[in-house]
C-alpha positions in Angstrom: 0.0 0.0 0.0 1.4 3.4 -0.9 0.5 7.0 0.1 1.8 10.3 -1.4 2.8 13.3 0.7 4.4 16.7 0.3 6.6 15.9 3.2 7.5 12.8 5.3 9.5 13.3 8.5 11.6 10.4 9.8 11.4 10.8 13.6 8.7 12.3 15.8 10.9 14.0 18.4 11.0 17.7 19.2 12.5 18.7 15.9 10.3 16.3 13.9 6.9 17.1 15.3 7.5 20.9 15.4 8.5 20.7 11.7 5.3 18.7 11.0 3.2 21.3 12.7 4.8 24.1 10.7 4.4 22.2 7.5 0.7 21.7 8.2 0.3 25.4 8.8 1.8 26.0 5.4 -0.6 23.7 3.7 1.7 20.7 3.1 0.3 17.2 3.3 2.6 15.8 6.0 3.3 12.5 7.7 5.6 11.5 10.5 7.3 8.1 10.9 8.2 7.3 14.5 9.4 3.9 15.8 8.6 4.6 19.4 6.5 7.4 20.9 5.9 11.0 19.7 8.1 13.4 21.6 11.3 11.4 21.1 14.3 11.6 23.4 13.5 15.0 24.8 10.1 14.0 26.2 10.7 10.4 27.1 14.4 10.0 27.9 15.9 13.5 28.1 14.8 17.0 28.8 11.5 16.5 30.5 12.1 13.4 32.7 15.5 14.7 33.8 14.1 18.1 34.7 11.2 16.5 36.6 13.7 14.6 38.7 15.8 17.7 39.1 12.8 19.6 40.4 12.0 16.8 42.9 15.7 16.9 44.1 15.5 20.7 44.4 12.4 20.5 46.6 13.9 17.8 48.7 17.1 19.7 49.3 15.1 22.9 50.0 12.8 21.1 52.5 15.9 20.0 54.4 16.9 23.7 54.7 13.4 24.7 56.0 14.7 26.0 59.3 16.7 28.7 57.4 13.4 30.1 56.4 11.8 29.7 59.8 9.9 26.6 58.7 10.7 23.8 61.2 10.2 20.4 59.7 10.6 17.5 62.1 11.3 14.9 59.5 12.0 15.1 55.8 12.0 11.9 53.8 12.2 10.9 50.1 9.7 8.6 48.4 11.5 7.8 45.2 8.6 5.8 43.9 6.4 8.9 44.0 9.2 10.9 42.4 9.2 8.5 39.4 5.4 8.5 39.3 5.3 12.3 39.1 7.9 12.2 36.3 5.9 9.7 34.4 2.7 11.6 34.9 4.3 14.7 33.4 5.5 12.7 30.4 2.1 11.2 29.8 0.4 14.5 29.9 2.7 16.1 27.4 2.6 13.0 25.2 -1.2 13.3 24.9 -0.7 16.9 24.1 1.5 16.1 21.1 -0.9 13.4 19.9 -3.7 16.1 20.0 -1.5 18.5 18.0 -1.0 15.9 15.3 -4.8 15.3 15.0 -5.4 19.0 15.0 -2.9 19.5 12.2 -4.2 16.5 10.2 -0.7 15.0 10.3 -0.6 11.3 9.6 1.5 9.3 12.1 3.0 5.9 11.2 4.3 3.9 14.1 7.1 1.9 12.7 10.7 2.0 11.5 11.3 4.0 8.4 14.0 3.5 5.7 14.8 5.6 2.7 14.7 3.7 -0.5 16.7 4.4 -3.7 15.2 5.0 -7.1 12.4 2.5 -7.6 9.1 1.9 -9.3 7.6 4.4 -6.8 10.0 7.3 -7.7 12.9 8.0 -10.0 14.7 9.7 -7.1 15.7 8.3 -3.8 13.4 9.2 -1.0 10.5 6.8 -0.9 10.0 5.7 2.7 9.4 2.1 3.5 7.8 1.8 6.9 8.2 -1.5 8.8 5.0 -1.3 10.9 5.3 -2.1 14.6 2.2 -4.2 14.6 3.6 -6.6 12.1 1.4 -5.5 9.2 2.7 -5.2 5.6 5.2 -2.4 5.1 3.7 1.0 4.2 5.2 2.8 1.2 5.2 6.6 1.6 6.0 8.6 -1.5 7.0 12.1 -0.5 8.1 15.1 -2.6 10.4 16.0 0.3 11.9 14.2 3.3 13.2 15.5 6.7 15.5 13.2 8.6 15.0 13.9 12.3 16.2 10.6 13.9 17.9 12.1 16.9 20.7 10.6 18.9 21.4 8.0 21.6 23.8 7.9 24.6 27.5 7.3 23.7 29.9 5.3 25.8 33.7 5.0 25.9 35.5 2.2 23.9 35.4 -1.0 25.9 33.2 0.4 28.6 30.1 -1.7 28.1 26.8 -0.3 29.4 25.0 -3.2 31.1 22.1 -1.4 32.6 22.9 -2.8 36.1 26.3 -1.6 37.2 27.2 0.6 34.3 24.3 2.9 33.2 23.5 5.3 30.4 21.3 8.3 31.2 18.4 6.3 29.7 19.0 3.6 32.3 19.3 6.1 35.1 15.9 7.6 34.4 14.3 4.2 35.1 16.0 3.5 38.4 13.5 2.1 40.9 15.6 3.0 43.9 18.6 5.4 44.4 22.0 3.9 44.9 24.1 5.1 47.8 27.0 6.1 45.6 27.6 6.8 41.9 30.7 7.5 39.8 29.8 9.8 36.8 32.1 9.5 33.9 31.9 12.9 32.1 31.6 16.4 33.5 29.7 18.0 30.6 26.0 19.1 30.6 24.4 15.7 31.1 27.0 14.6 33.7 26.7 17.7 35.7 22.9 17.7 35.8 22.9 14.1 37.0 25.7 14.9 39.5 23.7 17.8 41.0 20.4 15.9 41.1 21.8 12.8 42.7 23.7 14.8 45.2 20.6 16.7 46.2 18.8 13.3 46.6 21.5 12.3 49.1 23.7 10.1 46.8 27.5 10.2 47.2 28.7 11.4 43.8 32.2 11.3 42.2 32.6 13.0 38.8 35.5 12.0 36.5 36.1 14.5 33.8 38.7 14.1 31.1 39.2 17.9 30.5 40.9 20.2 32.9 37.6 21.7 34.0 33.9 20.9 34.2 31.5 21.9 31.4 34.5 22.8 29.1 32.2 24.5 26.5 31.2 27.2 29.0 33.1 30.3 30.0 36.1 29.6 32.2 34.7 31.8 35.1 31.5 29.7 35.0 33.4 26.4 35.2 35.5 27.6 38.1 32.4 28.8 40.0 30.5 25.6 39.3 33.3 23.4 40.5 33.6 25.5 43.7 29.9 25.3 44.4 29.6 21.5 43.7 32.5 20.8 46.0 30.8 22.9 48.6 27.8 20.6 48.3 30.0 17.6 48.9 30.6 16.2 45.5 34.0 14.8 44.6 35.3 16.4 41.4 38.3 14.9 39.6 39.4 16.7 36.4 42.1 15.6 34.0 40.9 12.1 34.6 41.5 9.5 31.8 39.1 6.6 32.6 40.6 3.2 32.0 37.7 0.9 31.0 39.8 -2.2 31.1 40.2 -1.9 34.9 36.5 -2.2 35.7 35.7 -4.8 38.4 32.2 -5.7 39.5 31.0 -7.4 42.7 27.5 -8.1 44.1 27.1 -4.5 45.4 29.8 -2.4 43.9 31.8 -1.5 40.8 35.3 -0.2 40.7 37.1 1.6 37.9 40.4 3.3 37.6 41.4 6.6 36.0 44.8 8.1 35.2 45.0 11.4 37.0 48.2 13.5 36.5 50.0 10.3 35.4 48.9 8.3 38.5 46.4 5.5 38.3 43.7 5.8 40.9 40.8 3.5 41.7 37.2 4.7 42.4 34.4 2.5 43.8 30.6 3.1 43.9 27.4 1.1 43.6 26.8 2.4 40.0 28.7 4.0 37.2 26.8 6.5 35.0 28.4 7.2 31.6 27.7 10.7 30.4 30.2 11.3 27.6 27.8 12.7 25.0 25.5 11.3 22.3 25.9 9.8 18.9 23.6 10.3 15.9 20.9 7.7 15.1 21.6 7.2 11.4 22.2 3.4 11.2 19.9 1.3 8.9 17.8 4.3 7.8 18.8 3.8 4.1 21.4 6.6 3.7 23.4 4.2 1.5 20.6 4.4 -1.0 21.3 8.2 -1.4 24.1 10.5 -2.1 23.9 12.0 1.4 27.3 12.7 2.9 28.1 11.5 6.4 31.1 12.9 8.3 32.2 12.1 11.8 29.0 10.1 12.3 26.7 13.0 11.4 24.7 13.9 8.3 26.1 16.9 6.5 23.7 19.7 5.5 23.8 23.3 4.1 22.6 26.3 6.1 19.0 25.5 5.2 19.4 21.9 6.4 19.5 20.4 2.9 21.6 17.3 2.3 23.3 16.6 -0.9 20.0 15.2 -2.1 18.2 18.6 -2.4 14.8 17.2 -1.6 16.0 15.5 1.5 16.7 17.6 4.6 18.1 16.7 8.0 17.7 18.4 11.4 18.5 18.0 15.1 21.0 15.7 16.8 21.6 13.6 13.7 23.4 16.5 12.0 25.7 17.3 15.0 26.3 20.8 16.1 24.4 22.1 19.1 22.5 19.0 20.3 19.6 20.9 22.0 15.9 20.4 21.6 15.2 24.1 20.9 17.9 24.0 18.1 16.2 20.9 16.6 12.9 22.7 16.6 14.3 25.8 15.0 16.1 23.8 12.4 12.9 22.0 11.6 11.1 25.3 11.0 14.0 26.5 8.8 13.8 23.3 6.7 10.1 23.5 6.3 10.1 27.2 5.4 12.8 26.4 2.7 10.8 23.5 1.4 7.8 25.8 1.1 9.8 28.2 -1.1 10.4 30.9 1.6 13.7 32.4 2.5 14.3 31.7 6.2 17.4 33.0 8.0 20.0 30.2 8.6 20.6 29.3 12.2 23.3 31.4 13.9 24.9 29.3 16.7 25.9 32.5 18.6 22.3 33.4 19.1 21.3 30.1 20.7 21.0 30.1 24.5 22.4 27.0 26.2 21.2 25.9 29.7 22.3 23.5 32.3 19.6 22.7 34.9 21.9 21.8 37.8 21.8 23.5 41.2 23.2 26.1 40.6 21.8 26.6 37.2 24.0 27.7 34.3 23.0 29.6 31.1 24.9 31.3 28.3 24.6 32.8 24.9 27.2 34.1 22.5 30.9 34.1 22.8 32.9 33.2 25.9 35.7 35.6 26.9 38.3 33.3 25.4 36.4 32.8 22.1 35.9 36.6 21.7 39.5 37.2 22.4 40.6 34.5 19.8 38.3 36.3 17.2 40.3 39.5 17.7 37.8 41.5 19.7 39.1 44.0 22.2 36.8 43.4 25.2 35.2 45.1 28.2 33.6 42.9 30.8 31.0 43.4 33.5 30.3 40.9 36.3 27.8 41.2 39.1 27.1 38.8 41.9 23.6 37.5 42.9 24.7 38.1 46.6 24.1 41.8 46.0 20.5 41.2 44.6 17.7 41.5 47.2 15.5 38.9 45.6 18.4 36.4 45.7 18.7 36.9 49.4 14.9 36.5 49.8 15.0 33.4 47.7 17.8 31.9 49.7 20.2 31.3 46.8 22.9 33.9 46.7 25.8 32.1 45.0 26.7 32.9 41.4 26.9 35.9 39.1 26.2 37.2 35.6 29.1 38.1 33.3 28.7 40.2 30.1 31.3 40.2 27.4 31.1 43.3 25.2 33.1 44.7 22.2 35.1 47.7 23.4 35.0 49.3 19.9 31.3 49.0 19.0 29.8 48.4 22.5 27.9 45.4 21.1 27.2 42.5 23.5 29.2 39.5 22.4 28.2 37.0 25.1 26.4 36.6 28.4 27.2 33.9 30.9 25.3 33.2 34.1 25.4 30.9 37.1 23.0 31.1 39.9 19.2 30.9 40.7 16.8 30.6 37.8 19.3 31.8 35.2 17.8 29.3 32.7 14.8 31.7 32.7 16.8 34.9 32.8 18.9 34.0 29.7 16.2 34.9 27.3 16.7 38.6 27.9 20.3 38.1 26.9 19.3 36.1 23.9 17.1 38.9 22.7 19.9 41.4 23.3 22.1 39.3 21.0 19.5 39.1 18.3 19.0 42.9 18.4 22.8 43.7 18.6 22.0 45.4 21.9 24.6 47.2 24.0 25.1 47.1 27.8 23.7 50.7 27.9 20.4 49.5 26.4 20.0 46.7 28.9 21.0 49.0 31.8 18.4 51.5 30.7 15.6 48.9 30.5 13.8 49.3 33.7 14.0 46.0 35.7 11.3 45.6 38.4 12.4 45.4 42.0 12.8 43.1 43.7 13.5 40.5 41.0 16.4 38.3 40.1 16.4 40.1 36.7 18.0 43.1 38.3 21.3 41.2 38.1 21.2 41.8 34.3 20.9 45.5 34.6 23.7 45.7 37.2 26.0 43.5 35.1 25.3 45.7 32.1 26.2 48.8 34.2 29.3 47.0 35.5 30.7 46.7 31.9 31.5 50.5 32.1 32.2 50.4 35.8 28.8 52.0 36.8 27.1 49.2 38.8 24.9 50.8 41.5 24.9 48.1 44.2 28.5 46.9 43.8 
C-alpha cells in the first residue's frame, strides 16, 4: 500500500513534530514516521524526565533547609517511587498533548521504523520511505516530494566500557531507576553529567565526577566552570578533572563496581554502587537507508547546508543527527528552517551564537554568544562586566545567593558578544540576553531597560552597568 505526501518526516521527536506542525500550517500534506513514541528523546528520555527529577531533588534539598526560612520540619524523607510516578505523569500529559496537535494539524503518524529507498518503481529519485510497521502488518510505502530526517541521537559510551544497565548505566537507564544507589561515579563532567551529579547529590547520593578535560563543562566560559566546581565541591561532590578513565580496569562485585582513572600520570581506583556514563550522544543514522542516497556523512553525522538540505536537495536533516548544538530548541528551530525552505520561503539560517544554552543543575547555568576566550581569539578588544547575585535583594529573599552574571562586550562597538550566568533561575533569565544578542544590543540598552524590584532580573541591569564600571549596588 502506498501514500503520497508533500513531506515525510523520519522521527517524531521535538524537531520532527515541530517541523510537521509548521508544514501543516503552510498547507503541506505531511506524515511522521516514529518507531517509538511521539516526543522522542526530549520528552521520554531526556529534557522533560530529567528536569522533573531535578525539580524533585531541588524541593527535597530545600525542604531540608526549611529551618533557614523559619519553617521547622521535624522529619524530611524521600519517596523515590512517587518521584518517578510524578515524572511519568508529566511525560504522559505532554505525550497526549503532542498526539492532539497531530490530529489538529491533520498530520498522519505511522508507528514503525522508516527506511529511505533508492530509485524504484515508486519514484525515479531516492526518498520513498518504507515503513516497517510495529504491529507486524505489511510495510507501508510513503512517496514524498520532500523528506526531513529527524532521527535524533542516543547515549554514547567509551570504547570497551560496556553499558549493562545494572552496574554501568546510560542516562536512559538512570531515568528508570526504581531506587537510588548510595553512591555513583559519573564519567563525564559535561552538561548531562553535571545535571545528574547535581540531582543525585541533592537526593543524598554520594557522587564522584571523573572529567577528562581540565575543567567541568568545558564549553562554558572559564569563570562559569570555576564557580560551578567551587559550588559543587561545597555541596559535597568529589570532582576529579584531567581524569582519563581506564575501562579495562573495571571490576564488579555483588554490590559495587570499581574503575580506575589516570590522573596526572597516576592510576587511581574509584568505587561506587553504580557508574553513570555521560560522555555525549551519537547520531541515530544506522539502517535508515542513507546508503541508497548521495547523502554525505562525516564524523558520524549527516552533512547539511545552512537550510538543512543534504546533498539530495529534496532530503533535509535536522537536530542531533546533524551534530552541532544538540539541543531540543535547536532541533525545533532547524525544523522550521527546513520546512520554510521546502515551502519556497527564505528563512534565515541558524546562527549558533544566538542560541541560548542551559544546564539545569543546582546552581543553574545559562549562556549565549561568545565566551571571553572565544571573543579574544576572534580578535575583539573586550570590556567585561560581572555582578554577583549576593548583592541582589530577591536572591537573598529566595535563599540562593551564589553565582553571578558576566557580560562580554566589544570595546569598539559596544555590542554585547556574550552573556554567561550561574545562579538561581538563570535558565529563565537568559532569554533577555538572547534577545539582546538578536538585536545587537549594547550594555547601555540593557541597563536603561527598567527592571522591576525586587526581582532576580535586576542582576542583568547591574552586570550591564558593570561593563562600564557603573554598577549601582556593587
